[in-house]
N, C-alpha and C positions, 0 to 999 in steps of 0.2 A: 383432458385434465380433470381430476376429481375435485368436487366441491366439498365444503365442510358439511358435517352431519348435523342433525337437530340438536344433539347434546352439546356439541361445540358451539353452535350458534347461541343456544340459551346460556351457556357458561360465559360467553363473551358479552352478554347484555350487561348494562351498567345500572347500578342503583335499584330503584323500585321496580324497573322492568324485570330484572333478574329475579327478585323476590316474588313478584306477581306470577311469573311463569312457574316457579317452583311450587307456590301455593296452589295454583290451578291444577298442577299435576298431582299433588297430594290429595286435593279434594276429589279428583277423578278416582284415585285409588280407594278413597273412602266409599264413593258411590258404587264402584264395582265390587268392593268387598261386601258392602251391605246387600247388594243384589245376589251375591254368592251364598251368604250365610242365612238369610231369612227363609228361603225355601226348606232348609234343613236345620232349623233352630232346635236347640236343646242341649243340655249339658254333656251328653255323650255322643253327639253327632259331629261329623266333619264334612266339609264341602268336598265334592269329588274333584274339583279343580279350583285353584286359587289365583286368578289372573291379577289380583291386586298387588301381589308381590312383584310381578314383572313391572308394573307401573311404578311401584315404590323404588325398585332398583334403578329404573330410568331416572327418577327424580334425584337419587343419590349421585348418579353419574353426571347429571346435568349441573350439579352444584360444584363449587370450587372446593379444593381440599380443606380449606379453613372452615367452610360452612357445612361440610359433609356430616360431622357428628350431630349438628343441630337439625339438619334435614332428616337424618335417620331417626332421631328421637321424635321429630314431628310426624314421621310416618307411623311410629308406634302408637301415637295418641289416637288417630282415627281407627286403627286396628283394635285398640282397647274399647273404643266406643262401639264398634261393630260387634265385638264379642259379647259385650254387655247387652246390646240390643238383641243379639241372637240367643240370649238366655243360656250362655255357656258357663256361667258362674264367675264370680269375681276373681277367684284364685287362678282359674285357667286363663281368664282374660288378661290378668296382670302378667303371668309368665309368658303367655303367647305374644303379647305386645312387645315385651322386652326382647324375646327371641326374634320377632319380626324386625325390630330396629337393628339388632346386631346382624341379622341376616343380610339386609340391604347394604349395611355399612361394609361388611366383608366382601360382598359382590363388587361394589364400586371400588374399594381399595385394591383388591387383587387385580381387577381388570385394568386399572390405571397405574400400575407399578412404575417406579422411576419417574413419577410426575409427568408421564406422557399424556397427551390429550385423549379423551375417550374416543374409542372407535374400534372397528374390527377390519382395519385396512389391509392386514396381511396375516399369514398363518400364526406368527408369534402373538399378535394382538388377539386373534380369535382364540388361540389356546389359553391365554390369560383369562379371557372372558368366560370360557367354558369351565376352567378351573374355579374361578370365582363363583359361578353358578352352582357347581357341585359342592364346594365347601360351604357356601352360604345356605343352600337348601338343606344340607346335612345338619348344620348347626340349628337352623330354624326348626327342622323336624324333631331334633332331640329336645329342643326347648319346649315345643308344644306337647310332645309326648310326655315330657316330665310333668307338665301341668295336668295332663289327662291322668297320668299314673297317680299323682297325689290325690286326684278326685276319685280314684278307685278303678280307673281304666287300665287297659293293657298298654305296655310301653312299646315293645318292638313292632307290632303291627302298625301302630300309629306312626312310628318313625318312618317306616317304609312308605306308607301311604302319603304322609305329608311331604317327605323329601321328593318323591316322584312328582307329586302335584306341583310343588313349588319349583322344582328344577325345570319341568316342562313349561311352566308359565314364564320363567325368566328367559329360557332359551328361545321361546317363540315370540314373546312380546318385546322384551328389552332391546334386541338388535334393531328394531324398527327406528330407534333414535340414534343408533350407533353406525348405521350404514350410510355412507356418503353417496350423494347423487353423482352419477357418472354421465359422460356423454353417451348418447344412444349407441349401443354396440350391435344392435340387430334391428331390422325394420319392424315397425309396430304390427304389421300384419303377421309376421313370423311369431312375435310374442303372443299375439292374440290366439293364433292357431295352436301354439304349444300349450297355452293355458287351457283351451277347450279340450285338447287331446288329453291333458293330465286329468281334468275333471271327468272325462269319459272313462279313463282307466280306473279312477276312484269309484265311479258308479258301478262298473263291472265287478270290482273287488268287494264292494261293501253294500250293494243293494240287498234289502231283506230277502229277496228271492234267491240270492246266491248262497250256496252251501260250501263251496270250496274255499280253502284259505289262500286267497289271491292278493293279500296285502302288499306283496312285493311289486305289483304291476306299476304303481306310480313312480317307483324309485328310479328306473332308467330315465324316465322323462324329466324328473326333477334334477337328476345329475346332468342331463343334456342342457337343461335350462341354466344350471350353475356354471357350465362350461361356456355357453354361448351368449347368455343374456347378461345384462348388468347385474351387479350384486343385489341392488334394491328390487329389481324385477324378479330375480330368482327367489328371493326371500318372500316377496309378496305371493308368488305362486305356492310356496311352501305353506304360508299361513292359510291361504285359501284352501289348500288341500287338507290341512289339519282340521279346519272348521267343518268341511264337508264330511270328512271321515268321522268326526265326533258326532255330527248330527245323524249320519246314517247308522252309526253304532248305537246311538240312543234309541233308534227305531228298530233295533234288533238285527241290523244288517252286518255282514262280515263275520270273520272268525272270532273277534273279540267278544261278540255278544253271546256266543255259545260256549265260552270257556267255563270249565268246571274244575280247573286246577287250584293249587294252593294260592297263587297270586290272583287277586281280584280282577274283575273285568276292567274296572276303571284304571287300575295300576298298569295292566297290559296296554291299554290305550295310551297312557301317559308315557310308558317306555317306548312305544312305537313313535310317538311324537318327538320324544327326546332323541331317539336314534336318527330320525329324518332331519331334525333341526341341526344336530351336531354335524352330520354328514354334509348337508347342503351348506352350512356355515363355513366349514373348513374348505370345501371345494370352491365355493364362491369367493372366499377371501383370497385363496391362492390365485385364482384366475384374475381377480381384481388387481392384486399386486403385480401379477405378470403383465397385465394390460398397461398399468402405470409405468412399469419399467420399459415396456415396449414403446410407449408414447415418448418417454424421456429419450430413449435411444434414437427414435425417429426424429425427434426435435433436434438432438445433437447432430444426427446425420445431415439433416437439412441445413443446419448452421454451417457445418463443415463444407458441405457442397456449395453453399452460397459463398462462403469465404474462398473456397477453391476456385469458383468461377470468377469472383471479383478480384482475385489477387493480381497485383500489378506485375508480378513475376510469372513467367511461364512455367508450367509443370506438366509432365506427362509420365505415364507408366507404360513401358513397352514389354511385350512378352515374345520370346523367341519360340516360334513354332517348330515342330519336328522336321519340317522341310526347309528350315532356315529362314523362313519369312519372319518379319518383325511386325507383330500385331500391336495395335494401340488399345490398351485396356482402359485407360483414363487419360483425358487431356483437357486442359482448361482453354477458354477462348483465346487468351493471350498467346499460348503456345501454338494453338491452331493457326492463328494469324501469321505468326513468324515462320512456321514450318509448312505453310500451305503448299509450297512447291514440292515438298518432300513426301506428301501424303497422297495415298490413292485409296479409292473405295472399291472393295471387293464384294463378293456375294453377301447377302443378308446385311448390307449396309455397314459392314465392319471396315474399320480403317486400318491400313497397313502402311509401313514405311517403304518407299520405292526402293527396289533392290539395287538399282544402279546409281543411286543418288549419293551425294557426299555425306549425308547423315548416316546412311547404312555403312558406308566405308569407315566412318569415324568410330561407330560403335563396335565394329569388328575388332578394333585394336584395343578395346578395354577389357582387361582380364577380370575374372570373378573376384570379388572382394576389393577391386581397385576402382579408380576413377580417373577421368581426364577432362581437361577444359580446353576449349578452342573459341576463337572469335567467329562470329556468324554474321553474314555469310563468310565461309572460309576464305574465298578468293580475295576478300577485302582486307584481310590481315588485321593488324592492330587498330586500324581506323574504323573497324566495323562497329555498328551501333548495338550489337547484342553479343552476349557471351554465353556459350552453351557448356554445361557441365553434365557429364554422363557418369553414373555410378552403376556398376554391374554387381548383381547379387544372384546366388543360386538358391532357389526355393524348391523343396521337394514336391510341393503341390502345384507349382507353376513352371518349374524348370528355370531357365535363365531369364532373369528380370533386369530391365534397365530403367533406372530412375533418371529422368532428364529434367534439368533445371535451366531456365533461360532468364538471364538478367538483362534488363533494358539499360543500356549504357548511354542513351542519348542525353539524359539529364547530366550524367557525369561528363560527357564530352562538352556540353554547353558550359558547365561550370569550369571545366579546365580552360576553355577558350576565354571565358570572362576573366579567370584568374591570370592567365597569361597576358591578357591586355592590360590588366591592372598592374601586374609586375613590371611590364614594359614602361607603362606610364610613370610608375614610381622610380624606375631606374633612370628615366630621363630627368625627373625632378631632382633625384639625388645628384646626378651629374651636373645639372644646372646649379644646384646649391654648392657643390664642391667648387665649381668654377667661380661663383660669386664669392665664396669664402676665401679662395686663393687670391682673387682680385682685391678683396678687402685687406688681407694680410699684406699684400704688396703695396696697397695704397697707404696703409698705416705706417709701414716701414719707410716708404718713400717720403711721406709728409713729415714723419718724425726726424728723418735725416735732414730734410730741407729746413726744418725749424731750428735744428741745433746750430747750423751755420750762422744765421742772423742773430740768434740769441747769444752765441759765443762772441760775436762782434760787438753787440750791444754791451755785454758784460765787460769786455776788454776796454772799450772806449769809456764806459762809466768809471772803471777803476782809474783810467788816465785822468779823467776829469776830477775825480776825488783827490788826486795828488795836487792839482793846481787850483782847486776851489778855495776861495778866500772868505766868503761870508757864510755864516751859519745856515742861512736859508738855502744857499746853493748846496751845502753838504747834506742838508735834509732831503732835498730833491734827489740828489745822487744816491742817497741811502735807500730811498723808496724804489728807484730804478733797479738797484742791485738786488734788493730783497725780492721784488717781483720777478726779476729775471731768474733768480735761483729757483723760485717756485715753478716757473715755466720749464726750466731745465729738468727739475725733478719729475714733473709730469711727463715730459718727453722721454726721460729715461725709463719711466714705468711702462710707457707704451712700447718702447723698443724692447724691453725685457719680455713683454707679452708676445711680441711678434717673433722673438728669437728663441723658440722653444728648445731647439736642439743645442743651443749654446748658452749655458748657464750664465755666462758673462762675468767670470771671475778674473779681473785684471791682475789681482794679487792673490796669493794663497791665503786661506782663512787663518786667523790667529786667535789666541786666547783673548776673550772679552769678558769683562765683569758684567754679568747679566743684570744685576740689580741697578747699576748705573744707567744702562740702556732703557730699562723699564721706567725709571724715574724721568729720563729725558722725554720718552714717548708720552708719558702722562702729562708732562708740561705742554707738549704740542697739542694735545686734545683737551686741555683743561677747560677751554671755553665751551666745548660741546658737552662735557660732563656737567659743568655748572649750569648750563642752560636747561638740562633735563633733570637736574637735582638728583643725580645718581651718586650713591655712596660707593667708594672703591676700597676694597680690602686687599692688601699685598702681603704675601708670606714668602719672602725670598731672602736667604742668607746673604749678607753683604759680601762674603768672600767667594760666592759661587760663580765659577767661570765656565764658559763654553767656547768651542772652536767655531768662529763665525767671522763674517765681514761685518764691521760695526754698522756701516750705513745700510747694508742689506738687512741685518738683524733689526735695526730700528724701523726700516720700512715694513718688515713683516709684523712686528709688534704693533706698530701704528695702524696697519690695515686691520688687524684683529680687534684692536681697541675701538677703532672707528665703527666696525660692524657691530660689535657688542653694544656700543652706545646707541647706534641707530635703531637696533631692534629691541632694546630693553624698554620696559614701561617707565613712564615718568615716576621718579621717586624710587626706582628699583635699586638693586645692588649688583656690583661687579666684583668678581673674585679672581685674583691672580695668585697662583701658587707655583712654586718651583722647588724641586727636590732632586737629590742625587742618589742613584742606586744602580747597582749592577753595571758600572762602567759607563753610565750615560746620565744626562740631566733631562728630567721631564718637567715641562712647564705647561700649565693649564690656564686657559682664560675661560671663565664660566659666567654666562649672563642669565637673565630671567626672562628672556624673550619667548616668542611662540615656538621656537624649535624649528628643526628642519625635517621634513618627511624622509624616511629611510630611502625612498626611491630617488630623492633629489641630492643625497649627500655626495655622490660622485660627480654629478653634473654641475654642481656649483663651482667646481674647479676648472670648468671649461671657460675659455675666454669669451667674454660678452654674454655669457648665459645668465639669465635672471629667472628665478623661480616664479611660477604663476602667482603664488601668494604674495611675493614681494611686489610684483607689478600691480596687483589689485590693491594692496595697501598704500600705494603711492610713495614708497620709500625710494629716495633718489639714489642713483648709482649707475655705473657703466658696465658692471659685470666683470671688471678686470682685477679687482682686489685680491680675491682668493687665488685666481690663476697665477698672478704675479707672486703671491706668497708661496705657493708650492714650488714655482720655478726657482725662487731665491733660496728656499730651504734645501732644494735638491743640490744647488751649487755649494752649499755648506755641509753636505752630507747629513742633513737633518730630514725629518719626516713630520707630517701633520695628519691628524685623524680627527674627524668630527663625530660626536656622539650626543645622546640625550642626557641632560642633567637629571639627577634623581628627583629634584623638586620642580622640574619644568625648566625649559630653556635649552641652551646648547653649550657643550663643552668642546673647546678646541684644544687638543693635546699635541704639544710639540716635543719631539725627542731629539736632543743635540748630543754630539760626541763630546767627551771631556778632553781637555788638554792632556798630553801624555804625562805631565808631571802630577796631575791630579788623579790618575787612574789607579787608585788603591781601593780595596774593599771598604765600602761604607754603606750604611742603611739609612742615614738621615741627612738632612740638608747641611751644607757647609763643606 
C-alpha cells in the first residue's frame, strides 16, 4: 500500500507547523537561488540552471489552495532579493520576481486540478504535473526575457534558455516531494546493483576521454528501473544520473560539451535532462499505479478467498473434461467435508468427482442453462441434513461447468423440531383451556338454573306474605325481601343470557318502544353512581323517537353502557347521549371521556369474562359480562353495537336499531 508523499504530509500539518515548513522551504529556495546567481552576477548574465524554481514549486504544492497565492508571492520576494544581490538591475529583478511568483503558482494550480491532493500517483496526475511545468516555465521564461529585453537584451534566446532551465529544474526537483513511498518492490541488492550499473553507463557515455555520442546508454537502465523499482527509487536514480551527467559535461565529457550548433551546450544538457525526467516520470507513474491496482486486486482476491473458505454454505466449481470426468476447479472446506466420499485424488493432486457415485449421476441429469436440487445424502430423502443444488453452464473457455451449492439444513431441522414441540404444547394448552371454558359455561348455566328455582320460591312466598301482613314493619321487611329477590333474579338472568349465546332468548317478539323513556329510567337506576362521581350528563333524544326492541332488554343494554361509561369517566367529567333517526334506522351513541379502548381490544371486550389488561391494572371492578350480554341482547332485537374513539378522547358506543314499520319514512333529523 502506498503512503502519503512529502507534499501531502506538509499540507496536513496544522497551525504554525504548516507555516514553519513552508517558510523553511522558501528560505531554502533563497539560499539555492543565491548560490546559483552569485557566480554569474551582472545585469546581462543568466544562471545556466535555476534549481530554486523547483523548490519554489514544491512549496506552492505543499500549501493549501487558500494559501497558495501568498506562498507564491512569498517565493517572489527572495527571488527579488537574489536578483538585486546578483546586480541584475532593479527593473529586471522586479519583472523576474513577478514572473517567478506566477510561474510556481501556475505549476501548483495545474498539477492539482479538481482540488486533488498533490502527487504523481498515476499517468493522469503525472501528465498534469508535466503540463504545469511546461506552462509555468514558459510563462516564467517570457517574463524574465521581457525584463531582459527592456534592459536592452535579446528576448527569444533568453526565453529558450530560461524555459529550458526552469522546466528541467521543476521536472527533476519538484517530484521528490510528490512521489509517495511504496513498499519495497525489489531487493535492495538489486536496486544497488542497478544504480551502480547506471552510473557505469553514464561514465562510459560522458567521460572526457570519450568522443562518441553515447548519451542513450543510461536510458534502457533507467527504463528498467522505472518498471521494476519503486517510483521513489527510480526517480532517485534519475536525479543521480542527471547530477553525474551535468558534472561530467562541465568537465568537457560527452557529446554536449562538443556541441557547436545553434542551441547552446547548456540548453542541450537541459533538454536531455527534461527528456529523461518526463520519460522516467511517466513510466514510473504508470507502473506505480499498476502496482496499486494489483495490490487492491490481490487484497480483494484474498478477502474473497477467505470468505469463500469460511462460508457456512458449501460451494464448488466443477469442470467436465473431454473424457467425461468431472474435475474440481474450486471447492471450499464445507463442501469438501460434505462430499468427502464423492471425491478422489488423481495425478498432480487434482480432485475429481467419482465416476460411479451418486453426485456424478445427479449432475448428468442437469442440462446446460438449467439447475436441479436434491437432498444429500440422496438415500436419506427429505430428512437429510444437507441440500445440494447444481447449476450447469456452458463456457467457451472451460466447456461444461457445474456450480454446486450445499446448504446445511441441520439448524433448520432443529428449529422445525423445536417449533413442532412448541405447537404440540400449545395445542394441548388450547385443548385444556377449551375444556375448562366448556366446564365453566356448564357450571354457570347449572348454577344459574339452580338459583332461579329457590329465588322463584322465595319471591312467591314473599308475595303470599305481603297479602297477609298486618303491621307496617312486616310489610317493610317483605318489601326488602322482594326487592333483593328481584335484583338476584336479574343477575341470574344476565348470567343465563351470557351462557346462552346461540339463543338470544326472546320470549316475545320485539315491539315499538319509546327510546327516550327507557333512557330516563336507566339514568334513574344509575343516578347514585353518577352523583357519586360528579358526572354531568347531556341527553339529546326526541321524545317521540321509537325503536323496535324488548323494553327490559333495551333497559339492560343502556344500563350496562351507562354503568361502563360512569366507571371509566374521570371524576367531574361529562357523559353524552345522542339519538337520531336517518336512513330507516335509529342511531344512539353513548360517549364518555375515559381513557378509551385500544383498537386491538375492541373486539375482545365483547367476549364473556374478558377484561382488558388496562382495566385490570387500574382496579376497576367488574366481571367482564356486561358488553357480552349487551351484544347478545342487541342481536336478539336486530340491533348492532360498535365501539370507536371519541374525537376529544374517550370511547363512543354506537347502537343501531331498526325503526317500527309505521315510522319508516324518509327523514334526516331526530323525531
